[in-house]
TILOTI-211318 format. One line per 3 residues: number of its first residue (from 1); their letters; for each residue x, y, z of C-alpha. Coordinates in Angstrom, 3 decimals. Layout:
% residues N
NUM	A	X Y Z ~ ...
//
This chain:
% residues 419
1	MSK	25.060 8.263 -3.002 ~ 25.269 11.168 -5.564 ~ 23.273 14.335 -5.049
4	NQT	21.118 13.772 -8.159 ~ 20.222 10.253 -6.691 ~ 19.135 11.779 -3.490
7	SSH	17.246 14.597 -4.961 ~ 15.331 12.418 -7.387 ~ 13.804 10.300 -4.494
10	ASN	11.317 12.950 -3.561 ~ 10.812 14.622 -6.891 ~ 10.166 11.478 -8.816
13	FYA	8.343 9.254 -6.350 ~ 5.006 7.621 -7.785 ~ 2.255 5.457 -6.670
16	IGL	0.283 3.654 -9.488 ~ -2.341 1.170 -9.144 ~ -5.880 0.221 -9.088
19	NYK	-8.418 -0.757 -6.451 ~ -11.805 -1.842 -5.465 ~ -13.294 1.730 -5.878
22	KAD	-13.255 1.706 -9.787 ~ -11.859 -1.753 -10.969 ~ -14.172 -4.679 -10.384
25	ADI	-12.927 -8.243 -9.303 ~ -12.409 -9.337 -12.835 ~ -10.242 -6.338 -13.713
28	RGD	-8.327 -6.628 -10.318 ~ -7.899 -10.313 -11.373 ~ -6.196 -9.144 -14.544
31	FSL	-3.671 -6.932 -12.681 ~ -2.984 -9.284 -9.755 ~ 0.666 -10.345 -9.077
34	DET	1.257 -13.495 -7.287 ~ 4.659 -13.966 -5.374 ~ 6.410 -15.359 -8.381
37	AQM	5.202 -12.373 -10.449 ~ 6.070 -9.928 -7.830 ~ 9.859 -11.305 -7.673
40	DVL	9.990 -10.941 -11.503 ~ 8.797 -7.416 -11.420 ~ 11.384 -6.519 -8.951
43	AKA	14.088 -8.359 -10.825 ~ 13.181 -6.332 -14.013 ~ 12.807 -3.082 -11.878
46	KEE	16.666 -3.573 -10.817 ~ 17.758 -4.434 -14.187 ~ 16.237 -1.237 -15.441
49	GLS	18.104 0.691 -12.865 ~ 15.220 1.841 -10.773 ~ 16.339 2.762 -7.002
52	SLI	13.284 1.660 -5.316 ~ 10.019 -0.201 -5.840 ~ 7.343 -1.576 -3.454
55	IIS	4.512 -3.994 -4.616 ~ 1.276 -4.548 -2.801 ~ -1.313 -6.945 -4.557
58	TCN	-4.138 -8.048 -2.303 ~ -7.935 -8.918 -3.102 ~ -8.967 -5.288 -3.035
61	RTE	-5.852 -3.488 -4.828 ~ -2.652 -3.832 -6.815 ~ -0.199 -0.829 -6.307
64	LYG	3.307 -0.184 -7.087 ~ 5.339 2.548 -5.268 ~ 8.781 3.797 -6.550
67	NAT	11.174 6.191 -7.964 ~ 11.169 6.730 -11.659 ~ 11.917 9.345 -14.383
70	HPF	8.261 8.900 -15.587 ~ 5.261 6.858 -14.034 ~ 5.048 4.849 -17.247
73	QII	8.240 2.981 -16.311 ~ 6.371 1.590 -13.374 ~ 2.998 1.159 -15.204
76	KLL	4.823 -0.871 -17.989 ~ 6.414 -3.020 -15.320 ~ 2.952 -4.055 -14.171
79	CDH	1.343 -4.499 -17.373 ~ 4.176 -6.599 -18.912 ~ 3.785 -8.978 -15.960
82	TKG	-0.074 -9.283 -15.595 ~ -2.842 -10.107 -18.066 ~ -3.920 -6.301 -18.052
85	SVE	-3.163 -3.961 -20.775 ~ -2.118 -0.242 -20.480 ~ -5.350 0.639 -22.167
88	EFE	-7.347 -1.193 -19.447 ~ -5.094 0.142 -16.763 ~ -5.895 3.801 -17.894
91	KVA	-9.521 3.410 -17.590 ~ -9.501 2.513 -13.957 ~ -6.200 3.388 -12.482
94	YVH	-4.602 6.287 -10.638 ~ -1.262 7.832 -10.619 ~ -0.064 9.809 -7.796
97	QNK	3.248 11.892 -7.389 ~ 5.419 13.066 -4.684 ~ 3.516 14.251 -1.640
100	AAI	0.261 12.895 -3.152 ~ 1.873 9.377 -3.499 ~ 3.098 9.692 -0.068
103	RHL	-0.307 10.629 1.341 ~ -1.827 7.760 -0.638 ~ 0.496 5.120 1.002
106	FAV	-0.158 6.493 4.526 ~ -3.986 6.190 3.807 ~ -3.520 2.420 2.583
109	GTG	-1.061 1.456 5.349 ~ -3.438 2.751 8.149 ~ -6.665 1.159 6.841
112	LDS	-8.445 4.408 5.800 ~ -8.398 3.399 2.278 ~ -9.449 -0.137 2.866
115	QIL	-12.703 -1.554 1.293 ~ -13.877 -2.147 4.982 ~ -12.830 0.744 7.123
118	GDF	-9.905 0.015 9.591 ~ -9.082 -3.250 8.001 ~ -5.488 -3.644 9.454
121	EII	-4.660 -6.766 7.592 ~ -3.248 -4.442 5.021 ~ -0.266 -3.238 7.213
124	SQL	1.173 -6.893 7.728 ~ 1.069 -7.250 3.783 ~ 2.687 -3.992 3.441
127	RKS	5.458 -5.008 5.996 ~ 6.026 -8.044 3.985 ~ 6.172 -5.986 0.806
130	FRI	8.903 -3.559 2.377 ~ 11.014 -6.566 3.649 ~ 11.081 -8.150 0.184
133	SKG	12.031 -4.968 -1.442 ~ 14.822 -4.426 0.779 ~ 15.923 -7.837 0.467
136	VGL	16.417 -7.323 -3.227 ~ 18.173 -3.903 -2.832 ~ 15.070 -1.772 -3.902
139	LNP	14.324 -0.017 -0.891 ~ 16.423 3.189 -0.903 ~ 16.834 5.570 2.126
142	FTE	13.835 7.566 1.115 ~ 11.487 4.613 0.735 ~ 12.914 2.915 3.714
145	RLA	12.295 6.050 5.943 ~ 8.632 6.397 4.350 ~ 8.039 2.533 5.234
148	NSV	9.023 3.128 8.737 ~ 6.895 6.250 9.059 ~ 3.819 4.458 7.692
151	IQA	4.248 1.576 9.997 ~ 4.681 4.088 12.825 ~ 1.451 5.766 11.860
154	SKR	-0.354 2.534 11.681 ~ 0.674 1.636 15.131 ~ -0.178 4.847 16.662
157	IKN	-3.766 4.762 15.010 ~ -4.225 1.225 16.260 ~ -3.281 2.245 19.881
160	ETM	-4.511 5.660 20.110 ~ -8.023 5.439 18.372 ~ -11.025 3.038 18.284
163	ISS	-10.635 2.574 14.545 ~ -9.601 -0.983 14.741 ~ -12.196 -1.821 17.478
166	GAT	-14.230 -4.950 16.624 ~ -13.546 -7.785 14.175 ~ -14.350 -6.019 10.990
169	SVS	-12.346 -7.290 7.982 ~ -12.955 -9.073 4.761 ~ -13.104 -12.541 6.607
172	FAA	-15.358 -11.052 9.484 ~ -17.631 -9.666 6.709 ~ -17.893 -12.914 5.125
175	VQY	-18.941 -14.589 8.330 ~ -21.570 -11.703 8.954 ~ -22.957 -12.446 5.640
178	ILA	-23.327 -16.059 6.370 ~ -24.803 -15.368 9.809 ~ -27.520 -13.054 8.382
181	RVP	-28.636 -15.600 5.510 ~ -27.974 -19.040 6.832 ~ -30.359 -20.150 9.708
184	YIS	-29.070 -22.693 12.251 ~ -25.616 -22.166 11.010 ~ -24.136 -23.969 13.982
187	EKN	-25.711 -27.193 12.624 ~ -24.587 -26.854 9.127 ~ -21.527 -28.363 7.369
190	ILL	-19.022 -25.680 6.477 ~ -16.202 -26.229 3.925 ~ -13.231 -23.951 3.884
193	FGT	-10.931 -24.363 0.670 ~ -7.633 -22.467 0.972 ~ -5.560 -21.864 4.142
196	GKI	-3.712 -18.518 3.203 ~ -4.074 -15.518 5.375 ~ -7.787 -14.740 4.599
199	GRN	-8.558 -18.331 4.913 ~ -6.903 -18.549 8.207 ~ -8.690 -15.277 9.553
202	TCE	-12.027 -16.486 8.064 ~ -11.513 -19.784 9.954 ~ -10.920 -18.068 13.057
205	NLI	-13.998 -15.762 12.785 ~ -16.177 -18.834 11.770 ~ -15.406 -20.697 14.960
208	KHT	-15.698 -17.607 17.162 ~ -19.006 -16.530 15.645 ~ -20.876 -19.537 14.511
211	KNE	-20.207 -22.072 17.334 ~ -19.957 -24.675 14.463 ~ -18.074 -27.841 15.116
214	SIT	-18.518 -29.338 11.708 ~ -15.938 -27.008 9.813 ~ -13.824 -29.089 7.411
217	LIN	-10.570 -27.563 5.790 ~ -9.105 -28.550 2.406 ~ -5.873 -27.210 1.019
220	RTK	-3.750 -28.392 -2.058 ~ -0.910 -28.768 0.484 ~ -2.420 -30.775 3.291
223	HKA	0.008 -30.273 5.971 ~ -0.534 -26.541 5.913 ~ -4.359 -27.102 6.660
226	EKI	-3.412 -29.764 9.308 ~ -1.295 -26.871 11.115 ~ -4.172 -24.632 11.253
229	AGK	-6.649 -27.490 12.169 ~ -4.530 -28.473 14.864 ~ -4.894 -25.047 16.427
232	FNL	-8.674 -25.002 16.221 ~ -9.438 -28.757 16.288 ~ -10.960 -29.147 13.020
235	IVK	-11.467 -31.682 10.431 ~ -9.016 -31.807 7.345 ~ -9.665 -33.718 4.194
238	DYA	-7.339 -34.546 1.104 ~ -7.759 -32.141 -1.897 ~ -8.697 -35.515 -3.840
241	DIQ	-11.831 -35.611 -1.668 ~ -13.046 -32.117 -2.584 ~ -15.851 -33.076 -4.871
244	SEI	-17.481 -35.318 -2.263 ~ -16.919 -32.830 0.464 ~ -18.760 -29.945 -1.617
247	AQS	-21.705 -32.464 -2.119 ~ -22.068 -32.626 1.825 ~ -21.615 -28.990 2.289
250	DVM	-24.057 -26.154 3.131 ~ -21.592 -23.264 2.993 ~ -18.214 -23.196 1.046
253	IVA	-15.720 -20.614 1.379 ~ -12.981 -20.285 -1.305 ~ -9.858 -18.359 -0.307
256	TGA	-7.220 -19.981 -2.431 ~ -4.251 -17.938 -4.196 ~ -4.708 -19.560 -7.574
259	QQP	-4.439 -17.536 -10.778 ~ -7.197 -19.514 -12.547 ~ -10.595 -20.602 -11.178
262	TIS	-10.281 -23.871 -8.760 ~ -13.969 -24.484 -8.507 ~ -16.405 -24.975 -11.503
265	KEL	-19.850 -26.526 -12.142 ~ -18.147 -29.856 -13.096 ~ -17.198 -30.312 -9.588
268	LFL	-20.810 -29.770 -8.253 ~ -23.157 -32.687 -7.678 ~ -25.431 -31.247 -5.341
271	KRP	-28.641 -32.463 -3.516 ~ -28.984 -29.544 -1.227 ~ -28.400 -25.676 -1.586
274	LLI	-24.890 -24.566 -1.396 ~ -23.849 -20.961 -0.574 ~ -20.281 -20.189 -2.104
277	LDL	-18.410 -17.393 -1.074 ~ -15.273 -16.455 -3.060 ~ -12.872 -14.377 -1.060
280	SIP	-10.162 -14.786 -3.839 ~ -8.547 -12.317 -6.343 ~ -8.357 -13.392 -8.983
283	KNV	-11.752 -15.143 -8.729 ~ -11.159 -18.928 -7.853 ~ -14.935 -19.935 -8.405
286	ANN	-15.909 -19.915 -12.158 ~ -19.184 -17.930 -12.802 ~ -20.638 -21.121 -14.458
289	VIE	-21.233 -22.565 -10.969 ~ -24.626 -20.533 -10.949 ~ -25.929 -22.766 -13.883
292	NEL	-26.540 -25.153 -10.962 ~ -29.934 -23.902 -9.369 ~ -28.923 -25.051 -6.063
295	VTL	-25.892 -22.633 -5.988 ~ -25.744 -19.116 -4.476 ~ -22.543 -17.510 -5.409
298	VHL	-21.162 -14.211 -3.508 ~ -18.026 -12.612 -4.216 ~ -15.942 -10.326 -1.846
301	DDL	-17.023 -7.252 -3.651 ~ -20.629 -7.963 -2.505 ~ -19.472 -8.034 1.054
304	STI	-18.404 -4.221 1.159 ~ -22.182 -3.218 1.415 ~ -22.237 -4.906 4.905
307	TDS	-22.375 -2.074 7.586 ~ -22.876 -2.625 11.440 ~ -22.363 -0.697 14.625
310	TLE	-18.740 -1.399 14.565 ~ -18.255 0.325 11.204 ~ -20.146 3.240 12.461
313	QRA	-18.092 3.548 15.439 ~ -14.894 3.294 13.418 ~ -16.128 6.140 11.057
316	SQI	-16.295 8.417 14.085 ~ -12.662 7.912 14.525 ~ -11.548 9.040 11.129
319	PLA	-10.674 12.582 12.227 ~ -8.502 11.333 15.056 ~ -6.696 8.887 12.681
322	KAI	-6.130 11.629 10.182 ~ -4.571 14.106 12.643 ~ -2.070 11.242 13.597
325	ISE	-1.279 10.703 9.813 ~ -0.856 14.391 9.295 ~ 1.575 14.514 12.181
328	VET	3.621 11.685 11.164 ~ 3.376 12.696 7.457 ~ 4.684 16.247 8.183
331	EFN	7.665 14.857 10.050 ~ 8.513 12.654 7.318 ~ 8.203 15.589 4.548
334	TWV	10.188 17.787 6.658 ~ 12.885 15.125 6.797 ~ 12.829 14.710 3.074
337	ENR	12.933 18.579 2.375 ~ 16.172 18.827 4.528 ~ 17.692 15.783 3.112
340	IFA	17.293 17.170 -0.359 ~ 18.077 20.894 -0.368 ~ 19.308 21.736 3.223
343	PTI	22.943 21.334 2.351 ~ 22.613 23.474 -0.821 ~ 20.905 26.282 1.094
346	KAL	23.443 26.057 3.623 ~ 26.231 26.223 1.059 ~ 24.417 29.118 -0.656
349	KVK	24.379 31.064 2.655 ~ 28.212 30.492 3.114 ~ 28.592 31.575 -0.555
352	LAE	26.656 34.892 -0.007 ~ 28.497 35.536 3.341 ~ 31.790 35.343 1.373
355	IKV	30.577 37.826 -1.157 ~ 29.386 40.084 1.602 ~ 32.609 40.050 3.388
358	GEI	34.540 40.753 0.279 ~ 32.032 43.717 -0.651 ~ 32.211 45.325 2.846
361	NFQ	36.046 45.103 2.749 ~ 35.962 46.778 -0.583 ~ 33.468 49.615 0.395
364	RKK	35.386 50.137 3.620 ~ 38.355 51.218 1.726 ~ 36.320 53.176 -0.789
367	ITN	33.878 55.114 1.240 ~ 34.781 57.568 3.852 ~ 32.989 57.352 7.205
370	FNE	31.725 53.848 6.040 ~ 29.173 52.409 8.530 ~ 30.312 48.848 8.799
373	EQA	27.780 47.990 11.293 ~ 24.779 49.089 9.413 ~ 26.160 47.325 6.198
376	EII	26.352 43.976 8.190 ~ 22.825 44.307 9.234 ~ 21.523 45.145 5.975
379	SNR	23.691 42.482 4.060 ~ 22.594 39.784 6.413 ~ 18.779 40.618 6.034
382	IIH	19.265 40.437 2.203 ~ 21.130 37.167 2.542 ~ 18.271 35.818 4.770
385	KIT	15.437 36.862 2.337 ~ 17.304 35.401 -0.876 ~ 17.957 32.107 0.815
388	THF	14.392 31.937 2.133 ~ 13.039 32.682 -1.415 ~ 15.248 29.709 -2.738
391	ANH	14.022 27.361 -0.066 ~ 10.389 28.206 -0.818 ~ 10.908 27.486 -4.538
394	LKD	12.598 24.234 -3.637 ~ 9.696 23.235 -1.417 ~ 7.371 23.831 -4.234
397	DSH	6.134 20.533 -5.928 ~ 5.524 22.335 -9.002 ~ 9.209 22.667 -10.032
400	PTT	11.667 19.825 -10.394 ~ 13.767 19.874 -7.425 ~ 16.800 18.258 -8.823
403	ESV	17.019 20.661 -11.706 ~ 16.658 23.592 -9.296 ~ 19.275 22.381 -6.890
406	DLI	21.667 21.678 -9.911 ~ 21.085 25.308 -11.229 ~ 21.576 27.029 -7.782
409	QKV	25.063 25.025 -7.388 ~ 25.936 25.986 -11.090 ~ 25.080 29.743 -10.859
412	FQI	26.703 30.201 -7.397 ~ 29.576 27.760 -8.010 ~ 28.911 25.983 -4.779
415	STP	29.087 22.211 -4.034 ~ 27.639 20.167 -1.024 ~ 29.302 17.146 0.727
418	ES	27.016 14.828 -1.322 ~ 27.782 16.661 -4.617
//
């Protein structure tokens, strides 16, 4: 790897994206990336010569992390492969650079930036993203080290704090919503459509907290539903039966990964009230279902207002979690700084020492009673002060590190092993 490649990792690392804080479910849906689209983005990034790119697209956020000469390179990749436009992106998005981007990834990966505090489902999604990027050659040494550091921080927070205590997540919040609003839930008919990760977690929480034995699973791919149903001893129906199953249900949870609505008013032939919870991004339940007066529709954004003692307990653990992040993040940033400019500072010290030796030899011949010991002490202190000034300059995010390193090497005519 060349010096310039190594240097650019820290000075041009960006995090771009949008999340639940400013972008509603519809906008997040416009910018969501399914697995096929993610692979297309990664392929295009590699074609354009990016050295790293990590994609995370969940119900609450779509974010891209990578090295680029300008953040618009990454923003364009996102907009070119989704329904969203650059103009729409600019209204709700954020762009972080260098240490701010690193800090943001730590907050996301440890659940501090989740819609429901301490939701650790995000770290497994990030792990998968890291693996995919590495598999296609878009996880350079900088981002691989960063990924491992974020995973390390997440593990420590889970083990050393109570921020993951209780079962609070999007799926648990959905079940809490049902428990609060549907009386005699253990006797009601519950239909779960979709068996992805959120669907599986919701299913597990339903069984645990409702004590209901009338839960039916439907998935477009039936064998996936059967696999989950076997674990919990539940009922599985064919996708072709969905209309009749909806008619018999009191509660329906939709957690599919489709890019278009899979449930609309045309499927609803109801004789009883139906509560529909849509936990999908993009929305998988069409808004026209509420034209049926028997329907109550709730989207996952509505669940974020749910608070309980578990969330209060988790909030009290935030300072401990932040302290752990700060420790791991500092270790990572120190590694980055040393990796980027330590060889150049070391080479600069050697160069200045050579100049010092030459000058002392010259002055020894020229000056009578020349005090070589004092000259040595003064020269070494000057060298230390000069190299410290350069090191502080290179640590400052406001200066392009690559250009500064190149300039130092050019002015002092030095090179490093990676040059």
